[in-house]
C-alpha positions in Angstrom: 68.5 70.8 107.3 68.5 73.6 105.1 72.6 74.0 105.8 72.7 70.6 104.1 70.7 71.1 101.4 72.7 74.7 100.8 76.1 72.8 101.2 74.8 70.0 98.5 74.1 73.2 96.1 77.6 74.5 96.6 78.9 71.1 95.8 77.2 71.2 92.6 78.5 74.2 90.9 81.7 73.1 90.0 80.3 69.8 88.1 77.5 71.6 87.0 75.1 69.4 88.3 71.7 70.7 87.4 69.6 68.3 89.1 70.6 69.0 92.4 69.5 72.7 91.8 66.6 71.9 89.5 65.0 69.7 92.9 65.9 72.6 95.1 64.4 75.8 93.3 60.9 76.9 93.2 58.7 77.2 90.3 59.4 81.4 90.1 62.9 81.6 91.8 64.9 84.1 91.2 69.0 83.9 91.6 71.0 87.1 91.6 74.4 86.4 90.8 77.8 87.9 92.6 78.0 90.0 89.5 74.4 91.8 89.7 72.8 89.8 86.9 69.4 88.5 87.7 68.3 85.4 86.5 65.0 83.6 86.4 64.9 79.8 86.9 65.1 78.3 83.3 67.9 81.2 82.5 70.3 80.2 86.0 69.6 76.4 85.2 70.6 77.2 81.6 74.2 78.2 82.7 75.0 76.0 85.3 77.9 74.2 83.6 81.0 72.1 84.7 84.4 74.1 85.3 86.5 74.2 82.1 89.4 71.3 81.7 92.2 72.6 83.8 89.9 74.0 86.5 88.5 72.3 89.5 87.3 73.9 93.0 85.2 73.8 96.1 82.9 76.1 97.9 82.7 75.5 101.7 80.1 77.2 104.1 81.8 78.9 106.8 78.9 80.5 108.8 75.3 79.6 108.4 72.2 81.6 110.1 68.8 80.7 109.6 65.5 82.2 111.0 61.8 80.3 110.4 58.9 82.4 110.1 56.1 79.9 109.2 56.7 78.4 106.1 59.1 80.5 105.1 62.8 80.7 106.2 65.8 83.8 105.6 69.3 82.5 105.4 72.1 84.0 105.5 75.5 82.1 105.4 79.1 82.9 104.3 81.0 80.6 101.8 84.9 80.0 100.9 85.5 79.1 97.8 89.2 77.5 96.4 90.0 77.4 92.5 92.7 74.9 91.5 93.1 77.0 88.0 95.4 75.2 85.5 97.9 74.6 88.8 97.5 78.2 90.6 95.4 78.4 93.5 92.6 81.0 93.5 90.3 82.1 96.7 87.2 84.3 97.0 84.5 84.6 99.6 80.8 84.8 99.2 78.0 86.2 101.1 74.8 84.5 100.2 71.2 85.8 101.4 68.3 83.4 100.8 64.3 82.9 101.2 63.4 79.6 101.6 59.7 78.4 101.5 57.9 75.3 102.6 56.2 73.3 100.0 54.1 70.2 101.6 57.0 68.2 103.6 59.9 69.8 101.1 61.6 73.5 101.7 62.4 75.0 98.0 64.2 78.0 97.3 62.6 81.0 96.2 65.3 83.7 96.1 69.1 83.4 96.0 71.5 86.7 96.4 75.2 86.3 96.1 77.8 88.8 96.9 81.5 88.8 96.5 82.6 89.8 99.7 85.7 92.2 98.6 89.1 91.9 100.3 92.2 94.5 100.4 95.0 93.9 97.6 98.2 93.2 98.4 100.4 96.6 99.2 103.9 96.9 97.5 106.4 99.2 98.9 107.6 102.4 97.1 110.7 104.1 97.7 110.9 107.7 99.4 111.3 109.5 96.3 108.6 107.9 94.7 106.5 108.5 97.4 107.5 112.3 97.8 106.2 112.7 94.0 102.4 112.4 95.8 103.3 114.8 98.6 101.1 118.1 98.6 97.8 119.5 99.0 94.7 118.7 96.6 91.3 120.3 96.2 87.6 119.2 95.1 85.4 122.2 94.9 85.4 123.4 98.3 87.1 120.5 99.7 90.7 120.2 100.6 93.3 117.6 101.8 96.9 117.4 102.2 99.0 114.1 101.7 102.3 113.6 103.1 104.9 110.9 103.6 105.5 108.8 106.8 108.1 106.5 106.2 106.9 103.9 103.7 103.5 104.9 103.2 101.4 108.0 102.7 99.1 109.8 105.2 96.2 112.0 104.3 94.7 114.5 106.2 91.2 116.4 106.2 89.9 119.0 108.3 88.0 117.8 110.8 88.5 113.9 110.2 91.4 111.7 111.6 94.4 110.8 109.3 94.2 108.1 107.2 97.0 105.5 105.8 97.1 105.1 102.1 98.7 102.0 100.9 100.3 101.3 97.1 98.8 98.8 95.1 100.5 99.7 92.2 102.7 103.0 90.9 100.1 105.9 91.1 97.4 103.5 92.7 96.5 103.4 96.6 94.1 102.0 98.8 93.0 102.4 102.2 92.7 99.1 104.3 89.2 98.2 105.1 88.0 100.3 102.0 88.5 98.2 99.0 86.0 99.3 97.0 87.7 102.5 96.8 91.1 103.4 95.1 93.2 106.6 94.9 94.6 106.7 91.6 97.1 109.8 90.8 97.0 111.4 87.5 100.5 112.7 85.5 100.7 115.2 83.0 102.7 114.6 79.5 106.0 115.5 81.6 105.0 112.8 84.1 104.3 115.6 86.8 101.7 114.5 89.5 98.7 117.1 88.5 95.9 115.3 91.0 94.1 112.1 91.6 90.7 110.5 91.5 88.9 108.7 94.5 87.4 105.8 92.2 84.5 103.7 93.8 83.6 101.4 91.0 83.4 103.2 88.2 82.6 106.7 89.6 85.4 109.4 90.5 85.8 112.2 92.6 88.3 114.3 91.1 91.1 116.0 92.9 93.6 118.9 91.7 96.7 119.1 93.0 97.2 122.9 94.4 100.9 122.7 95.3 
């Protein structure tokens, strides 16, 4: 029953069907969206509008877990979104956690937290000459790591850790498969020479300087 309610809520997002959500939300419900914004019931319902002209889409539940604790149920579900945006197909995945509470004979949604599941970007291939520019030893305080080329990709080595493959997203920007929050962004001086890189996790940087 809760899964059916949740799918109906997801179906109501694209057309901006406020009534479906208004009927399901508890009076003091809180909605945390995929961008981290914390919305009270009224604010969430106010911003729930239909997709603009040229855009259409669906969100389908992919997996669903619900555990009941008396008159409260906790739910975790993953959702797959497909959007047709002016003729181009876009996809996204979400992890949603919820708290439902029974009011009389019905269940109301008290809290929702939606998390956009990050995925690795597509990799590009750089030629050997381009990759060789990044090869060297880098330091960050008392930390040290070496970067070498291995065929069509880079490999980094740090003492006491396994080697790690770096794949190119664009020129000067690399990522590690399975770590989509982090980018390795190389820095150059005015002549174009590599002088270091930053480990960027969201907006926070750990700076590595090229030693040789």
